[in-house]
TORMAR-387417 format. One line per 5 residues: their letters; for each residue x, y, z of C-alpha. Coordinates in pm, whole numbers, plus 50000, padded with zeros to 5 digits. Example, Ala and Ser with C-alpha at 12.3 -4.5 7.8 and 13.67 -1.06 7.14 Angstrom:
! residues 2
AS) 51230/49550/50780; 51367/49894/50714 $
! end
This chain:
! residues 430
MTKQV) 74470/20528/59945; 74338/20813/59741; 74020/20973/59881; 73741/21064/59637; 73568/21395/59716 $
LIIGG) 73241/21478/59535; 73116/21830/59520; 72761/21912/59411; 72750/22268/59315; 72999/22517/59163 $
GFAGL) 72900/22821/59366; 73105/23006/59625; 73100/22716/59866; 73178/22441/59625; 73457/22630/59448 $
NVAKT) 73638/22706/59786; 73618/22339/59881; 73772/22255/59551; 74042/22507/59570; 74137/22412/59927 $
LGKAA) 74185/22051/59818; 74352/22149/59495; 74699/22005/59451; 74671/21818/59779; 74832/21469/59781 $
GVEVT) 74601/21168/59813; 74285/21342/59729; 74093/21329/59387; 73817/21585/59353; 73508/21584/59113 $
IVDRQ) 73284/21898/59102; 72954/21878/58934; 72723/22172/58847; 72420/22211/58629; 72589/22502/58446 $
NYHLF) 72940/22516/58320; 73010/22852/58476; 73041/23002/58831; 72801/23292/58875; 72866/23593/59096 $
QPLLY) 72517/23640/59223; 72560/23958/59417; 72577/24141/59075; 72299/23946/58909; 72051/24244/58958 $
QVAMA) 72295/24453/58745; 72241/24209/58464; 71848/24227/58513; 71867/24609/58516; 72074/24621/58195 $
GLSPA) 72390/24754/58383; 72606/24453/58296; 72612/24168/58058; 72610/23810/58189; 72955/23736/58079 $
DIAAP) 73082/24023/58313; 72981/23821/58623; 73023/23469/58516; 73350/23258/58454; 73374/22899/58320 $
IRSML) 73437/22658/58618; 73680/22454/58413; 73903/22750/58344; 73893/22859/58711; 74008/22505/58824 $
SSYDN) 74223/22427/58517; 74549/22457/58718; 74462/22176/58960; 74548/21841/58817; 74353/21648/59081 $
IRVLQ) 74012/21824/59008; 73774/21708/58749; 73482/21935/58641; 73154/21774/58500; 72833/21941/58398 $
GEAQR) 72521/21756/58511; 72242/21776/58764; 72223/21560/59085; 71905/21351/59117; 71943/21114/59408 $
IDVDA) 72201/21065/59706; 72252/20718/59824; 72445/20758/60153; 72455/20377/60230; 72625/20300/59893 $
RQVEF) 72811/20627/59912; 72719/20737/59553; 72521/21002/59389; 72293/20953/59086; 72328/21221/58826 $
DFGVL) 72134/21276/58491; 72448/21133/58315; 72526/20843/58549; 72655/20753/58899; 72965/20877/59092 $
GYDYL) 73098/20735/59410; 73253/20925/59690; 73447/20897/60011; 73338/21262/60103; 73050/21434/59973 $
VVACG) 72985/21809/59977; 72632/21926/59906; 72645/22303/59797; 72390/22332/59522; 72235/22652/59631 $
ASHSY) 71882/22780/59658; 71597/22888/59469; 71307/23137/59532; 71024/23043/59747; 70661/23146/59680 $
FGNDQ) 70535/23018/59999; 70313/22749/59845; 70206/22971/59552; 70433/22827/59293; 70184/22924/59004 $
WEQHA) 70289/23293/59084; 70638/23229/58935; 70530/23277/58571; 70400/23624/58657; 70668/23724/58909 $
PGLKT) 71018/23580/58818; 71286/23556/59096; 71641/23638/59056; 71880/23350/59104; 72007/23251/58760 $
VAQAT) 72139/23430/58432; 71817/23306/58260; 71605/23470/58517; 71804/23792/58509; 71774/23825/58124 $
EIRRR) 71393/23743/58150; 71363/24026/58404; 71557/24256/58179; 71332/24160/57888; 71008/24226/58079 $
VLAAY) 71123/24564/58218; 71246/24701/57884; 70948/24551/57691; 70716/24717/57928; 70834/25065/57825 $
EAAER) 70813/24962/57467; 70457/24857/57521; 70379/25165/57690; 70505/25373/57407; 70282/25176/57166 $
ADNPD) 69970/25211/57387; 69702/25450/57310; 69500/25384/57623; 69633/25596/57917; 69518/25317/58163 $
EQKRQ) 69736/25071/57967; 70017/25296/57963; 69998/25343/58347; 69980/24963/58385; 70290/24913/58165 $
LTFVV) 70483/25179/58368; 70395/25023/58704; 70650/24786/58856; 70591/24592/59173; 70900/24444/59357 $
VGGGP) 70791/24189/59629; 71051/24158/59911; 71231/24429/60114; 71563/24241/60145; 71895/24339/59971 $
TGVEL) 71780/24209/59646; 71450/24373/59648; 71590/24703/59755; 71857/24688/59479; 71602/24610/59209 $
AGAIG) 71363/24865/59301; 71639/25138/59329; 71776/25032/58998; 71437/25071/58818; 71380/25399/58980 $
EMSRF) 71709/25521/58884; 71680/25388/58524; 71349/25538/58470; 71461/25884/58599; 71792/25917/58416 $
TLAKD) 71867/25635/58159; 71536/25621/57987; 71413/25976/58051; 71494/26114/57696; 71456/25796/57492 $
FKRIN) 71080/25791/57441; 70851/26045/57269; 70500/25947/57367; 70558/25848/57735; 70762/26009/58021 $
PRLTR) 70958/25742/58185; 70992/25964/58483; 70633/25897/58569; 70732/25519/58631; 70562/25390/58942 $
VILVE) 70786/25150/59143; 70627/24986/59454; 70850/24782/59697; 70639/24548/59910; 70763/24408/60238 $
AGPRI) 70558/24173/60465; 70746/24291/60767; 70740/24630/60957; 71043/24770/60769; 71284/24690/60473 $
LPMFS) 71633/24544/60520; 71534/24373/60845; 71886/24227/60879; 72027/24578/60901; 71992/24839/61192 $
EESAS) 71699/25063/61189; 71929/25357/61107; 72058/25192/60795; 71711/25076/60693; 71571/25426/60736 $
RAMRD) 71852/25574/60530; 71791/25316/60261; 71416/25403/60259; 71486/25771/60221; 71727/25706/59928 $
LENLG) 71458/25487/59763; 71193/25749/59808; 71422/25998/59639; 71430/25776/59339; 71057/25769/59325 $
VQIWT) 71011/25423/59490; 70699/25376/59697; 70748/25153/59996; 70471/24942/60140; 70567/24773/60461 $
STMVT) 70355/24530/60674; 70184/24432/60348; 70124/24071/60234; 70073/23975/59881; 69773/23742/59835 $
RVDDE) 69755/23703/59456; 69979/23754/59155; 69845/23734/58800; 69885/23887/58454; 69705/24203/58565 $
GVVMG) 69923/24268/58863; 69913/24198/59229; 69664/24192/59508; 69782/24296/59859; 69512/24272/60111 $
EENVR) 69219/24476/59983; 69449/24672/59750; 69466/24564/59372; 69763/24715/59193; 69746/24686/58818 $
AATVL) 70114/24625/58702; 70268/24477/58396; 70587/24377/58561; 70607/24201/58908; 70948/24084/59044 $
WAAGN) 70988/23834/59327; 71261/23886/59591; 71074/23763/59901; 71204/23417/60009; 71444/23140/59947 $
EAARL) 71447/22767/59988; 71723/22513/59943; 71748/22320/59617; 71567/21983/59686; 71748/21647/59649 $
EWSSP) 71623/21308/59684; 71797/21112/59973; 71805/20728/60033; 71766/20782/60405; 71578/21054/60595 $
VETDN) 71779/21383/60657; 71682/21659/60900; 71593/21992/60725; 71460/22319/60848; 71148/22496/60719 $
RGRLV) 71340/22634/60418; 71467/22275/60313; 71823/22342/60430; 72023/22047/60579; 72058/22074/60957 $
VAADL) 72430/22025/61009; 72661/21953/61311; 72919/22195/61447; 73177/22073/61182; 72917/22121/60890 $
SLPNQ) 72866/21753/60852; 72524/21583/60872; 72459/21447/61220; 72456/21075/61117; 72668/21099/60822 $
SNVFA) 73010/21237/60924; 73148/21209/60559; 72868/21408/60410; 72891/21800/60437; 72663/22078/60352 $
AGDQA) 72753/22438/60295; 72610/22769/60174; 72239/22793/60105; 72214/22414/60165; 72331/22436/60535 $
SFLHQ) 72127/22527/60854; 72408/22604/61097; 72275/22690/61444; 72569/22645/61673; 72695/23006/61674 $
TEQPL) 72386/23226/61711; 72114/22963/61733; 71970/23110/61414; 72091/22997/61057; 72368/23198/60918 $
PGTAP) 72260/23426/60626; 72278/23292/60268; 72559/23528/60159; 72876/23476/59964; 73110/23539/60265 $
VAMQQ) 72934/23263/60474; 72961/23017/60171; 73321/23089/60113; 73425/23058/60466; 73237/22724/60495 $
GRFIG) 73383/22589/60173; 73737/22660/60302; 73657/22506/60637; 73518/22183/60490; 73821/22150/60268 $
KTILG) 74060/22193/60560; 73853/21956/60770; 73883/21673/60493; 74257/21727/60473; 74294/21730/60847 $
EIAGK) 74099/21406/60881; 74299/21237/60621; 74609/21346/60819; 74464/21202/61143; 74376/21524/61301 $
PRETF) 74053/21578/61505; 73772/21792/61359; 73714/22146/61472; 73396/22363/61513; 73315/22596/61234 $
HFVDK) 73301/22969/61334; 73180/23236/61090; 73373/23565/61101; 73126/23838/61008; 73285/24100/60788 $
GQMAT) 72977/24318/60758; 72691/24363/60520; 72594/24602/60261; 72326/24693/60011; 72322/24957/59716 $
IGRSR) 72026/25164/59633; 72152/25323/59311; 72409/25569/59190; 72616/25696/59481; 72372/25547/59731 $
AVVEV) 72442/25249/59955; 72442/25136/60322; 72724/24962/60489; 72757/24795/60835; 73082/24647/60963 $
GKYRF) 73054/24573/61318; 72964/24878/61517; 73043/25094/61219; 72768/25218/60998; 72778/25458/60699 $
AGWFA) 72586/25546/60388; 72587/25762/60087; 72861/25800/59836; 73146/25654/60046; 72938/25347/60118 $
WVTWL) 72870/25312/59757; 73241/25326/59678; 73309/25060/59944; 73030/24846/59807; 73199/24892/59451 $
VVHIF) 73548/24796/59573; 73433/24490/59765; 73237/24346/59483; 73508/24406/59234; 73761/24239/59471 $
YLTGF) 73538/23922/59481; 73484/23903/59113; 73673/23613/58958; 73943/23699/58710; 74094/24010/58584 $
KNRFF) 73890/24017/58264; 73569/24034/58476; 73701/24304/58699; 73816/24517/58408; 73497/24502/58217 $
VVLSW) 73282/24558/58531; 73488/24865/58614; 73447/24998/58249; 73077/24932/58249; 73024/25099/58588 $
AWSYM) 73244/25391/58496; 73048/25451/58172; 72707/25425/58362; 72820/25657/58627; 72943/25932/58395 $
TFRRG) 72670/25911/58137; 72369/25760/58305; 72361/25519/58021; 72330/25131/58046; 72509/24944/57786 $
ARLIV) 72329/24610/57805; 71971/24733/57710; 71890/24434/57487; 71552/24275/57469; 71636/23906/57397 $
EKEWQ) 71335/23697/57292; 71293/23347/57415; 71193/23207/57073; 71462/23121/56844; 71320/22857/56598 $
KEAGG) 71156/22922/56276; 70816/22784/56201; 70782/22491/55961; 70719/22710/55676; 71056/22863/55703 $
EPAAE) 70929/23208/55842; 71025/23329/56186; 70779/23257/56460; 70545/23548/56556; 70693/23586/56903 $
AIHAE) 71048/23604/56757; 70976/23899/56531; 70745/24074/56779; 70855/24444/56814; 70924/24412/57182 $
! end
C-alpha cells in the first residue's frame, strides 16, 4: 500500500525530506509551502544590503523537484493539524497523510512587543529583505534632501538589535557600504559619517562563538565604524529611534535580529513546545505521542544530544531532513528507528569584505582566508548552477569595485488612484 507523506515547508529540512523520498517505491510525497520558491536564507542579508538580487538566492521549488515523479508541489498555508484524523487543513483545502513532517520555519520574536515590528523589520523573507534595503537606501536619500543637521544625523543613524550572526552581518554590511560604496555618490552629505550601532543584550556579540572569535569580529566591526553596545536592553522602538535603558538614540532605521520563534500552527490535540514555540521531539525527531508526525529545522526542539536545542542553522535542518526521509523509508521496509545525531561541521560569520570568523571543531581562524572559506561554503550550498554563477559574478564585481549592483529602492505602492494618477507614495522621490 502506498504511503502518503505530507511535508509542510519547502526550506532546507522539507526539501531534504522530499529528495530523500524521491523516486522511492511505495511513497507519494506532497510538499506545501506559502511561497513557490526555496530561499537560501544565509545570504538574505546580502539582498537587504543591495549586494544581491532576490533571484540570486532563490529557486522555484517545482523546478528543484521536477525530476521526481512521486513528488507533488503545492503553494498554500497550513492552518490546522488534526492528528486524530491524520489530515491538515490548508487555505486551499484538506490533505491527508500517513506521515507528516512539520518544517515551516520560524519568524522573529519581539519578546511580547510585536508593535515594534513596523519600526524594526526582521530578516526572514524576501519581502523583509527588500523592505530593509528600501529603508536603508531611502535614509541616505532623505539625508541628502534634509536641510536640518539634526535630521541629517537621524537619517544617517542605523541601529541593529541583536549581536548574533545576522546582526553582525547586517551591521558590518552597512558600515562597509557607507564607507566605500556610497562614499562618493552624494554631494550634500558624507556617508562616511554614518553611525551604525549594534546592540546586544548579552555580555558579548556572537555568543555561540568562542571569545577569541567574538573579539576578532568586534575589532573588525569597529574598523568599519560600527559601535557595539553590549549588556544593553532595548525598552522601546518607535518612529524616532530606540530607547535603551536611559539612553534615547534618534535613528531613522532600526533593524531587528534579536530573537526567533517557531511558526505557530493550530493543533487538534495539545503538543509540547519550548519557550520559543518549537515542538519538543523524541530521539527520532517524531512527536512523543505521535510517532508518524515529525518536526525538523526551526520547528524542532531536539534535546537528546547536548540537552540544549540544536541551533537553527541550515546544516541542522538538512541533516534532520535526510534523517527523517531515511527513517520513513526504513520503517516502511520494517526496520527499527534510530536516534538522530547531528554532525557539527562548524560555524562562520562574515563581517564585510575580506573579514569573517570561522570555527570548525578546535580550529579557529579569521580574516581573508576565513572570508574565502565562508564564500566557498555558501556558494557550494546554493541551489543550481545559475544561482552560483550569478552570485560569484555579483560578489566579484562588488569585491573589485566596492559597488553594489542591486541598489534599487522599490516602493510598496503599485496601484494608481481612482483618478488615474499614481498614488503619492508611488511617485515619492525616495
